[in-house]
C-alpha positions in Angstrom: -11.4 42.5 -20.6 -8.3 43.2 -22.8 -6.2 40.5 -24.4 -3.4 41.5 -22.1 -5.5 41.0 -19.0 -6.9 37.8 -20.4 -3.4 36.4 -21.0 -2.4 37.5 -17.5 -5.3 35.6 -16.0 -4.7 32.5 -18.0 -1.1 32.5 -16.8 -2.2 32.9 -13.2 -4.8 30.2 -13.6 -2.2 27.8 -15.0 0.2 28.5 -12.1 -2.6 27.9 -9.6 -4.0 24.7 -11.2 -1.3 23.2 -13.4 -3.9 22.8 -16.2 -3.0 23.4 -19.8 -3.3 26.7 -21.7 -6.3 25.7 -23.8 -8.4 24.6 -20.8 -7.4 27.6 -18.8 -8.3 30.0 -21.6 -11.7 28.3 -22.0 -12.3 28.6 -18.2 -11.4 32.3 -18.2 -13.6 33.0 -21.2 -16.5 31.1 -19.7 -16.3 32.9 -16.3 -15.5 36.4 -17.6 -12.0 36.5 -16.1 -13.0 35.5 -12.6 -10.1 33.4 -11.2 -12.0 31.8 -8.4 -14.9 30.8 -10.6 -12.5 29.5 -13.2 -10.8 27.3 -10.6 -14.1 25.9 -9.6 -15.0 25.4 -13.3 -11.7 23.5 -13.9 -12.3 21.4 -10.7 -15.7 20.4 -12.0 -14.1 19.6 -15.4 -11.4 17.7 -13.5 -14.0 15.5 -11.9 -15.5 14.7 -15.3 -12.0 13.7 -16.6 -11.3 11.7 -13.5 -14.4 9.7 -13.8 -13.5 8.7 -17.4 -10.1 7.5 -16.2 -11.5 5.3 -13.5 -12.0 2.4 -15.9 -8.2 2.1 -16.4 -6.0 -0.1 -14.2 -3.7 1.7 -11.8 -1.2 -1.0 -10.7 2.0 1.1 -10.2 2.5 3.6 -7.4 4.0 3.7 -3.9 3.8 2.2 -0.4 4.5 4.7 2.5 4.8 4.4 6.2 4.8 6.9 9.0 6.2 6.0 12.4 5.5 8.0 15.6 5.6 7.1 19.3 6.3 3.5 18.4 3.0 3.2 16.4 3.1 2.9 12.6 0.8 3.5 9.7 1.0 2.2 6.1 -0.8 3.3 2.9 -0.7 2.3 -0.8 -1.3 4.9 -3.5 -1.6 3.7 -7.0 -0.9 5.2 -10.4 -1.1 3.8 -13.9 2.6 4.1 -14.7 5.9 4.0 -12.8 6.8 7.3 -14.4 4.0 9.1 -12.5 5.0 7.3 -9.3 8.3 9.2 -9.6 6.6 12.5 -10.3 7.4 15.2 -7.6 3.9 16.4 -7.3 2.6 12.8 -6.9 5.3 12.2 -4.3 4.5 15.4 -2.4 0.8 14.4 -2.2 1.7 10.9 -1.1 4.0 12.1 1.7 1.4 14.4 3.2 -1.2 11.7 2.8 0.9 9.2 4.7 1.2 11.6 7.6 -2.5 12.2 7.7 -3.1 8.5 7.4 -1.2 8.1 10.7 -3.5 10.7 12.3 -6.6 8.9 11.0 -5.1 5.5 12.3 -5.5 4.0 8.8 -9.2 4.8 8.5 -9.6 5.5 4.7 -13.1 7.0 4.9 -12.0 9.5 7.5 -8.8 10.2 5.5 -10.6 11.0 2.3 -12.6 13.8 4.0 -9.7 15.3 6.0 -8.3 18.7 5.0 -4.8 18.9 3.6 -2.4 21.9 4.0 -3.8 23.8 1.0 -7.3 23.7 2.6 -8.8 21.2 0.3 -9.9 17.7 1.3 -7.9 14.7 0.3 -10.6 13.7 -2.2 -10.6 17.2 -3.7 -6.8 17.2 -4.0 -6.9 13.7 -5.5 -9.3 14.8 -8.2 -7.1 17.8 -9.0 -4.0 15.6 -9.2 -5.7 13.3 -11.6 -6.8 16.3 -13.8 -3.2 17.7 -13.8 -1.3 14.4 -14.4 -3.8 12.8 -16.7 -3.7 9.3 -15.1 -5.9 7.3 -12.8 -4.7 7.6 -9.2 -6.3 5.7 -6.4 -5.8 5.5 -2.6 -6.1 1.7 -2.4 -5.6 0.5 1.2 -4.2 1.5 4.5 -3.6 0.1 8.0 -2.4 1.1 11.4 -0.4 -0.7 14.1 -0.5 0.8 17.6 2.1 -0.1 20.3 -0.3 -1.2 23.0 0.6 -4.9 23.0 4.0 -5.1 21.4 6.7 -3.3 19.5 6.5 -2.6 15.8 9.3 -3.2 13.2 9.3 -2.6 9.5 11.3 -3.1 6.3 11.2 -1.2 3.0 12.1 -3.0 -0.2 13.0 -1.0 -3.4 13.0 2.2 -1.4 12.5 5.5 -3.2 13.2 7.5 0.0 13.1 6.7 3.6 9.8 4.9 4.5 8.7 4.9 0.8 9.0 1.9 -1.5 7.4 -0.8 -3.6 7.1 -3.4 -0.8 6.8 -2.7 2.9 6.4 -5.3 5.6 5.5 -4.6 9.3 5.6 -7.0 12.2 4.6 -6.6 15.8 6.6 -8.5 18.4 5.9 -9.2 22.0 8.8 -9.9 24.4 11.3 -7.6 22.7 14.3 -6.5 24.9 17.2 -4.3 24.2 19.5 -7.3 23.4 17.2 -8.8 20.8 15.8 -5.7 19.1 17.6 -6.3 15.8 15.5 -9.5 15.2 12.4 -7.3 14.5 13.7 -5.7 11.4 15.1 -9.1 10.2 11.7 -10.7 10.5 10.1 -7.8 8.7 12.7 -8.4 5.9 11.8 -12.1 5.9 8.1 -11.2 5.5 8.8 -8.8 2.6 10.8 -11.6 0.8 8.6 -14.6 1.7 5.1 -13.2 1.7 3.4 -15.4 4.3 -0.4 -15.7 4.4 -0.7 -16.1 8.2 1.3 -16.4 11.4 0.5 -20.1 11.9 -1.7 -23.0 10.7 -4.6 -22.0 12.9 -4.7 -18.5 11.4 -4.7 -19.7 7.8 -8.0 -19.0 6.1 -9.9 -22.3 5.7 -11.2 -21.1 2.3 -7.6 -20.8 1.1 -6.7 -24.3 2.2 -9.8 -25.9 0.7 -9.2 -24.1 -2.6 -5.6 -25.3 -2.6 -6.8 -28.9 -1.9 -9.2 -28.7 -4.8 -6.5 -27.5 -7.1 -4.0 -30.2 -6.0 -6.5 -33.1 -6.2 -7.6 -32.0 -9.7 -4.0 -31.8 -10.8 -3.2 -35.3 -9.5 -6.3 -36.8 -11.1 -5.5 -35.2 -14.4 -2.0 -36.5 -14.2 -3.4 -40.1 -14.1 -2.9 -40.8 -10.4 -5.3 -43.5 -9.0 -8.1 -42.1 -6.9 -7.0 -44.0 -3.8 -3.6 -42.4 -3.9 -4.8 -38.9 -4.5 -6.0 -38.3 -0.9 -2.6 -39.4 0.6 -0.5 -37.4 -1.9 -2.7 -34.3 -1.7 -2.4 -34.3 2.1 1.4 -34.2 1.9 1.2 -31.4 -0.6 -1.2 -29.5 1.6 1.1 -29.8 4.6 3.9 -28.4 2.5 1.6 -25.5 1.3 0.8 -24.7 5.0 4.5 -24.8 5.9 5.5 -22.6 3.0 2.8 -20.0 3.7 2.7 -19.7 7.5 5.3 -17.4 8.9 6.4 -19.5 11.9 6.9 -22.5 9.7 8.7 -20.9 6.8 12.3 -21.5 6.1 14.3 -18.6 7.5 15.7 -16.5 4.6 19.1 -16.0 6.3 19.6 -19.7 7.2 17.8 -22.4 5.2 18.5 -24.9 8.0 16.2 -23.0 10.4 12.5 -22.0 10.5 11.3 -18.6 11.7 10.0 -20.2 14.9 13.5 -21.6 15.6 15.0 -18.1 15.2 12.4 -16.6 17.6 13.3 -19.3 20.2 17.1 -18.7 19.8 16.7 -14.9 20.2 14.4 -14.8 23.2 15.6 -13.1 26.3 14.0 -13.3 29.7 10.6 -13.5 27.9 9.5 -15.5 25.0 9.4 -13.7 21.6 6.0 -13.8 20.0 4.7 -12.5 16.7 1.5 -10.7 17.5 0.6 -9.4 14.0 2.2 -8.7 10.6 1.3 -7.0 7.3 2.9 -7.0 3.9 2.0 -4.5 1.1 3.3 -4.8 -2.5 2.4 -2.2 -5.0 -0.3 -3.3 -7.4 -0.5 -6.8 -5.9 -3.8 -8.5 -6.9 -4.8 -5.8 -9.3 
């Protein structure tokens, strides 16, 4: 193979894969100019690179939703830096991924195996993207809300484009009528801002409450409070914790004189308004 042919194949391989000149030249040399074998060689090399990157922390990225026929999906895709989260190729991948996530009804295992428009699986394209961009990229979590038992509303905070942002909240309401539809998006906005842990006290994880009690009691004892007073004071603090972290009992962000349950009651039509479910994703939260 002449130097001219070799350079032509290297250029073609770079266009197809987005990989650097040196790696492409090495792939062409190792595979005697065969483009298909060189692509396979680079993909295998990409897997090796990706595995080395997996020990890093990917806490930036994007949250995306797809809404069709009143059902909605949500997915978080993480990168190491915000710079990559704004990369066109990363964004293009995430958009197609969000659409496929809707089709898979938020099932991540199914999503990772599904074929994308270029014929490769999601997992294969993810590995190739890591190889090209040079950062750890992970598909972290996803969910799906159908419209069987209520109507879904959502709010995007710090939006990059429509349905893409850094925080997205979804809420499913029962009893929505034409005259009170606008309350759904307002509650979704409230959830995005206030980050509730559950709908009401009965839904709050007992483990979370017990842990908070333990922290409060230890804090009170360490501050010198007498043991007989600790139980009484801690119960008051726990009640406030429950109020602050349960959606229905939170102070309404648009009017501090009201709670969310008051707003639902004020906006009901011929039927009671009920919160059936909600979800809030924030990029990198907990990582």
